VEXVEX-172677 format. One record per residue: residue number from 1; x, y, z of N, C-alpha, C in turn. Coordinates in steps of 0.2 Angstrom, whole numbers, plus 5000, padded with zeros to 4 digits. Example, Ala and Ser with C-alpha at 12.3 -4.5 7.8 and 13.67 -1.06 7.14 Angstrom:
# residues 2
{1, {5066, 4972, 5039}, {5062, 4978, 5039}, {5066, 4984, 5039}}
{2, {5064, 4989, 5035}, {5068, 4995, 5036}, {5064, 5000, 5039}}
END
This chain:
# residues 166
{1, {4888, 5265, 4816}, {4886, 5263, 4823}, {4883, 5256, 4823}}
{2, {4879, 5255, 4817}, {4877, 5248, 4816}, {4883, 5243, 4816}}
{3, {4888, 5245, 4813}, {4894, 5240, 4812}, {4897, 5238, 4819}}
{4, {4897, 5244, 4823}, {4900, 5243, 4830}, {4895, 5238, 4834}}
{5, {4889, 5239, 4834}, {4884, 5235, 4837}, {4885, 5228, 4835}}
{6, {4886, 5227, 4829}, {4886, 5220, 4826}, {4893, 5217, 4828}}
{7, {4898, 5220, 4828}, {4904, 5218, 4831}, {4904, 5216, 4838}}
{8, {4900, 5220, 4843}, {4899, 5219, 4849}, {4895, 5212, 4851}}
{9, {4890, 5212, 4846}, {4886, 5205, 4847}, {4890, 5199, 4845}}
{10, {4894, 5200, 4840}, {4898, 5194, 4838}, {4903, 5193, 4844}}
{11, {4906, 5198, 4846}, {4911, 5196, 4852}, {4907, 5193, 4858}}
{12, {4901, 5195, 4859}, {4898, 5192, 4865}, {4896, 5185, 4863}}
{13, {4894, 5183, 4857}, {4893, 5177, 4855}, {4899, 5172, 4856}}
{14, {4905, 5175, 4853}, {4911, 5171, 4854}, {4913, 5170, 4861}}
{15, {4912, 5175, 4865}, {4913, 5174, 4873}, {4909, 5169, 4876}}
{16, {4902, 5169, 4874}, {4898, 5164, 4877}, {4900, 5157, 4875}}
{17, {4902, 5156, 4868}, {4904, 5150, 4866}, {4910, 5148, 4870}}
{18, {4915, 5152, 4871}, {4921, 5150, 4875}, {4919, 5148, 4882}}
{19, {4914, 5152, 4885}, {4912, 5150, 4892}, {4909, 5144, 4892}}
{20, {4904, 5142, 4887}, {4901, 5136, 4887}, {4906, 5130, 4886}}
{21, {4911, 5131, 4882}, {4917, 5126, 4881}, {4920, 5125, 4887}}
{22, {4922, 5130, 4891}, {4926, 5130, 4897}, {4922, 5126, 4903}}
{23, {4915, 5128, 4903}, {4911, 5125, 4908}, {4910, 5117, 4906}}
{24, {4910, 5115, 4900}, {4910, 5108, 4899}, {4916, 5105, 4901}}
{25, {4922, 5108, 4900}, {4929, 5105, 4902}, {4929, 5104, 4909}}
{26, {4926, 5109, 4913}, {4927, 5109, 4920}, {4922, 5103, 4923}}
{27, {4916, 5103, 4920}, {4911, 5097, 4922}, {4914, 5091, 4921}}
{28, {4918, 5090, 4915}, {4922, 5083, 4914}, {4927, 5082, 4919}}
{29, {4931, 5087, 4921}, {4936, 5086, 4926}, {4933, 5085, 4933}}
{30, {4927, 5087, 4934}, {4924, 5086, 4941}, {4922, 5079, 4941}}
{31, {4919, 5076, 4936}, {4917, 5069, 4935}, {4923, 5065, 4936}}
{32, {4929, 5066, 4932}, {4935, 5062, 4933}, {4938, 5062, 4940}}
{33, {4938, 5068, 4944}, {4941, 5069, 4950}, {4936, 5065, 4955}}
{34, {4929, 5064, 4954}, {4925, 5060, 4958}, {4926, 5053, 4958}}
{35, {4928, 5051, 4952}, {4929, 5043, 4952}, {4936, 5042, 4954}}
{36, {4941, 5046, 4954}, {4948, 5044, 4956}, {4948, 5043, 4963}}
{37, {4946, 5047, 4968}, {4947, 5045, 4975}, {4943, 5038, 4977}}
{38, {4938, 5037, 4974}, {4935, 5030, 4975}, {4940, 5024, 4973}}
{39, {4943, 5025, 4967}, {4948, 5020, 4965}, {4954, 5020, 4970}}
{40, {4956, 5026, 4973}, {4962, 5026, 4977}, {4960, 5022, 4984}}
{41, {4954, 5024, 4986}, {4951, 5021, 4992}, {4951, 5013, 4991}}
{42, {4948, 5011, 4986}, {4948, 5003, 4984}, {4955, 5000, 4984}}
{43, {4960, 5004, 4981}, {4967, 5002, 4981}, {4969, 5001, 4988}}
{44, {4968, 5005, 4992}, {4970, 5005, 4999}, {4967, 4999, 5003}}
{45, {4961, 4997, 5001}, {4958, 4992, 5005}, {4959, 4985, 5002}}
{46, {4963, 4985, 4997}, {4964, 4978, 4993}, {4971, 4975, 4994}}
{47, {4974, 4976, 5000}, {4980, 4973, 5001}, {4979, 4966, 5004}}
{48, {4983, 4962, 5002}, {4983, 4955, 5004}, {4983, 4950, 4999}}
{49, {4983, 4943, 5001}, {4984, 4938, 4996}, {4979, 4938, 4991}}
{50, {4973, 4939, 4993}, {4967, 4938, 4988}, {4968, 4943, 4982}}
{51, {4971, 4948, 4983}, {4972, 4953, 4978}, {4978, 4952, 4973}}
{52, {4982, 4948, 4975}, {4989, 4947, 4971}, {4987, 4943, 4965}}
{53, {4988, 4946, 4959}, {4986, 4943, 4953}, {4993, 4941, 4950}}
{54, {4998, 4944, 4951}, {5004, 4942, 4948}, {5010, 4945, 4952}}
{55, {5015, 4941, 4953}, {5021, 4943, 4958}, {5026, 4947, 4954}}
{56, {5030, 4951, 4956}, {5035, 4954, 4953}, {5041, 4956, 4958}}
{57, {5047, 4958, 4955}, {5052, 4960, 4960}, {5054, 4967, 4959}}
{58, {5053, 4972, 4964}, {5054, 4978, 4963}, {5059, 4980, 4969}}
{59, {5064, 4984, 4967}, {5069, 4986, 4972}, {5065, 4989, 4978}}
{60, {5068, 4988, 4984}, {5064, 4990, 4990}, {5068, 4995, 4994}}
{61, {5074, 4998, 4991}, {5078, 5002, 4995}, {5075, 5009, 4997}}
{62, {5070, 5011, 4993}, {5066, 5017, 4996}, {5059, 5016, 4994}}
{63, {5055, 5018, 4999}, {5047, 5018, 4998}, {5045, 5023, 5003}}
{64, {5038, 5024, 5002}, {5035, 5028, 5007}, {5034, 5024, 5013}}
{65, {5036, 5027, 5019}, {5036, 5024, 5025}, {5032, 5027, 5031}}
{66, {5028, 5023, 5034}, {5024, 5025, 5040}, {5027, 5022, 5046}}
{67, {5027, 5026, 5052}, {5030, 5024, 5058}, {5024, 5024, 5063}}
{68, {5024, 5019, 5067}, {5019, 5018, 5073}, {5023, 5017, 5079}}
{69, {5022, 5021, 5084}, {5025, 5021, 5090}, {5021, 5018, 5096}}
{70, {5019, 5012, 5094}, {5015, 5008, 5099}, {5015, 5000, 5098}}
{71, {5014, 4996, 5103}, {5014, 4990, 5102}, {5006, 4988, 5099}}
{72, {5006, 4983, 5095}, {5000, 4980, 5092}, {4997, 4974, 5097}}
{73, {4991, 4975, 5099}, {4988, 4970, 5103}, {4984, 4965, 5099}}
{74, {4982, 4959, 5102}, {4978, 4954, 5098}, {4972, 4957, 5095}}
{75, {4970, 4956, 5089}, {4964, 4959, 5086}, {4966, 4966, 5082}}
{76, {4971, 4969, 5083}, {4972, 4975, 5080}, {4976, 4973, 5073}}
{77, {4975, 4978, 5068}, {4977, 4976, 5062}, {4979, 4983, 5058}}
{78, {4985, 4983, 5056}, {4988, 4989, 5052}, {4989, 4987, 5045}}
{79, {4987, 4992, 5040}, {4988, 4991, 5033}, {4991, 4998, 5031}}
{80, {4996, 4997, 5026}, {4998, 5003, 5023}, {5001, 5001, 5016}}
{81, {5000, 5006, 5011}, {5002, 5005, 5005}, {5010, 5008, 5004}}
{82, {5014, 5005, 5008}, {5021, 5008, 5008}, {5025, 5003, 5013}}
{83, {5030, 5005, 5016}, {5033, 5002, 5022}, {5030, 5004, 5028}}
{84, {5031, 4999, 5033}, {5029, 5001, 5040}, {5034, 4999, 5045}}
{85, {5036, 5004, 5049}, {5040, 5003, 5055}, {5036, 5004, 5061}}
{86, {5037, 4998, 5065}, {5033, 4998, 5071}, {5038, 4999, 5077}}
{87, {5037, 5004, 5081}, {5042, 5004, 5087}, {5038, 5002, 5093}}
{88, {5039, 4995, 5094}, {5035, 4991, 5099}, {5035, 4984, 5097}}
{89, {5031, 4980, 5100}, {5030, 4973, 5098}, {5023, 4972, 5094}}
{90, {5023, 4967, 5091}, {5017, 4965, 5087}, {5015, 4958, 5091}}
{91, {5010, 4958, 5095}, {5008, 4952, 5099}, {5004, 4947, 5094}}
{92, {5004, 4941, 5097}, {5000, 4936, 5094}, {4993, 4938, 5093}}
{93, {4990, 4937, 5087}, {4983, 4939, 5085}, {4983, 4945, 5082}}
{94, {4988, 4949, 5081}, {4989, 4956, 5078}, {4991, 4955, 5071}}
{95, {4989, 4959, 5066}, {4991, 4959, 5059}, {4994, 4965, 5057}}
{96, {5000, 4964, 5053}, {5003, 4970, 5050}, {5003, 4968, 5042}}
{97, {5000, 4972, 5038}, {5000, 4971, 5031}, {5003, 4977, 5027}}
{98, {5008, 4976, 5023}, {5012, 4982, 5020}, {5013, 4980, 5012}}
{99, {5012, 4985, 5008}, {5013, 4984, 5001}, {5021, 4983, 5000}}
{100, {5025, 4986, 5004}, {5032, 4986, 5004}, {5035, 4981, 5010}}
{101, {5039, 4984, 5014}, {5043, 4981, 5020}, {5039, 4982, 5026}}
{102, {5041, 4977, 5031}, {5039, 4977, 5038}, {5045, 4977, 5042}}
{103, {5046, 4982, 5046}, {5051, 4983, 5051}, {5048, 4983, 5058}}
{104, {5050, 4979, 5063}, {5047, 4979, 5070}, {5053, 4980, 5074}}
{105, {5053, 4986, 5078}, {5058, 4987, 5083}, {5056, 4984, 5089}}
{106, {5055, 4977, 5090}, {5053, 4973, 5095}, {5052, 4966, 5093}}
{107, {5047, 4963, 5096}, {5046, 4956, 5095}, {5040, 4955, 5090}}
{108, {5040, 4951, 5085}, {5035, 4950, 5080}, {5032, 4943, 5082}}
{109, {5026, 4943, 5085}, {5023, 4937, 5086}, {5017, 4936, 5082}}
{110, {5014, 4942, 5079}, {5008, 4941, 5076}, {5010, 4940, 5068}}
{111, {5004, 4940, 5064}, {5005, 4939, 5057}, {5008, 4945, 5053}}
{112, {5013, 4944, 5049}, {5016, 4949, 5045}, {5015, 4948, 5038}}
{113, {5013, 4953, 5034}, {5012, 4951, 5026}, {5015, 4957, 5023}}
{114, {5022, 4956, 5021}, {5026, 4961, 5017}, {5024, 4960, 5009}}
{115, {5025, 4965, 5005}, {5024, 4965, 4998}, {5017, 4962, 4997}}
{116, {5013, 4965, 5000}, {5006, 4963, 4999}, {5002, 4964, 4992}}
{117, {5005, 4968, 4988}, {5003, 4969, 4981}, {5007, 4964, 4976}}
{118, {5011, 4960, 4979}, {5015, 4955, 4975}, {5022, 4956, 4974}}
{119, {5025, 4961, 4978}, {5033, 4962, 4977}, {5036, 4957, 4981}}
{120, {5040, 4952, 4978}, {5044, 4947, 4981}, {5050, 4950, 4984}}
{121, {5052, 4956, 4982}, {5059, 4959, 4985}, {5057, 4962, 4992}}
{122, {5051, 4962, 4994}, {5049, 4965, 5001}, {5053, 4961, 5007}}
{123, {5054, 4964, 5012}, {5057, 4960, 5018}, {5053, 4961, 5024}}
{124, {5054, 4956, 5029}, {5052, 4957, 5036}, {5057, 4957, 5040}}
{125, {5058, 4962, 5044}, {5064, 4962, 5049}, {5061, 4964, 5056}}
{126, {5064, 4961, 5062}, {5062, 4962, 5068}, {5068, 4961, 5073}}
{127, {5068, 4963, 5079}, {5072, 4962, 5084}, {5072, 4954, 5085}}
{128, {5066, 4951, 5086}, {5065, 4944, 5086}, {5059, 4942, 5082}}
{129, {5059, 4937, 5078}, {5053, 4935, 5074}, {5051, 4928, 5077}}
{130, {5046, 4928, 5080}, {5043, 4923, 5084}, {5035, 4922, 5082}}
{131, {5034, 4922, 5075}, {5027, 4922, 5072}, {5026, 4915, 5070}}
{132, {5019, 4913, 5070}, {5017, 4907, 5067}, {5017, 4907, 5060}}
{133, {5015, 4913, 5057}, {5015, 4914, 5050}, {5018, 4920, 5047}}
{134, {5021, 4920, 5042}, {5024, 4926, 5038}, {5022, 4925, 5031}}
{135, {5021, 4931, 5028}, {5019, 4931, 5021}, {5023, 4937, 5017}}
{136, {5026, 4935, 5012}, {5029, 4940, 5007}, {5026, 4939, 5000}}
{137, {5024, 4943, 4997}, {5020, 4943, 4991}, {5015, 4937, 4992}}
{138, {5015, 4932, 4988}, {5010, 4927, 4988}, {5013, 4921, 4991}}
{139, {5019, 4921, 4994}, {5022, 4916, 4998}, {5020, 4916, 5005}}
{140, {5019, 4910, 5008}, {5017, 4910, 5015}, {5022, 4904, 5018}}
{141, {5024, 4907, 5024}, {5028, 4902, 5028}, {5026, 4901, 5035}}
{142, {5024, 4895, 5037}, {5021, 4894, 5044}, {5027, 4890, 5047}}
{143, {5028, 4892, 5053}, {5034, 4890, 5057}, {5032, 4884, 5061}}
{144, {5036, 4879, 5061}, {5035, 4873, 5065}, {5038, 4874, 5072}}
{145, {5037, 4870, 5077}, {5039, 4870, 5084}, {5047, 4870, 5084}}
{146, {5050, 4866, 5080}, {5058, 4867, 5080}, {5060, 4874, 5078}}
{147, {5057, 4877, 5073}, {5059, 4883, 5071}, {5058, 4888, 5076}}
{148, {5052, 4888, 5080}, {5051, 4893, 5085}, {5056, 4893, 5091}}
{149, {5060, 4888, 5091}, {5066, 4888, 5096}, {5072, 4892, 5095}}
{150, {5072, 4894, 5088}, {5078, 4898, 5086}, {5075, 4905, 5086}}
{151, {5081, 4910, 5086}, {5079, 4917, 5086}, {5081, 4919, 5079}}
{152, {5076, 4922, 5075}, {5076, 4925, 5068}, {5075, 4932, 5069}}
{153, {5078, 4936, 5064}, {5077, 4943, 5064}, {5076, 4945, 5057}}
{154, {5076, 4941, 5052}, {5075, 4943, 5045}, {5072, 4938, 5041}}
{155, {5067, 4940, 5037}, {5064, 4936, 5032}, {5064, 4939, 5025}}
{156, {5065, 4935, 5020}, {5065, 4937, 5013}, {5063, 4931, 5009}}
{157, {5062, 4932, 5002}, {5061, 4927, 4997}, {5067, 4925, 4994}}
{158, {5069, 4919, 4994}, {5076, 4917, 4991}, {5075, 4915, 4984}}
{159, {5081, 4914, 4981}, {5081, 4912, 4973}, {5076, 4907, 4972}}
{160, {5075, 4902, 4976}, {5070, 4896, 4975}, {5063, 4898, 4976}}
{161, {5062, 4905, 4978}, {5054, 4907, 4978}, {5051, 4905, 4985}}
{162, {5056, 4903, 4990}, {5053, 4902, 4997}, {5055, 4907, 5001}}
{163, {5051, 4907, 5007}, {5053, 4913, 5012}, {5059, 4909, 5016}}
{164, {5064, 4913, 5017}, {5070, 4911, 5020}, {5070, 4915, 5027}}
{165, {5072, 4912, 5032}, {5073, 4915, 5039}, {5080, 4916, 5041}}
{166, {5083, 4921, 5043}, {5089, 4921, 5046}, {5089, 4925, 5053}}
END
C-alpha cells in the first residue's frame, strides 16, 4: 500500500511540474501576442515618405486590395497597406496613400502616394490624372501648368528613376 501511495504522490508531482511548465509557456505566448498587435498598428500608421528607408522593386501583379465606393473630398485621407481602388473621384485636397497601387475610376485631383513603403514598381492609374503632386515610393512629381493641359491616365517610375506620365 505504501508503494502505491508513493507512486501516486510522484505522479501528482510530475503532473504539477507539467502544469507549471505549460503555464509558463502560455504566459510567454500572451506577452508575445500583446506586443505583436501594437507593432502591426504602428506598421499601419507609418505609410509615407518619412518612413521609407530603402526603395525596392517588387512585382505588383497581385496584392491585397481595398475598394472604396465613394469620392474623396478635400481634407479626407485614405491609407491602406496594399492596393486601393476608388470608385469615384479624388478631389483636390484629398490624399490617397497605399503600400502598393492606386487605381481611381474617376478623376484624380488630390495627392496620391503609391508604393508608400518604398516599392518603385507600384503604379497610379485613373480615368484622368489632374493632380498637382504624385508620389511613387520616394519619388515625387509635381506637375507644371503645361502638363496640366494634357490628359494623363497612368503614372509609374521609369528606368531612369523618375515618375513618368502617360
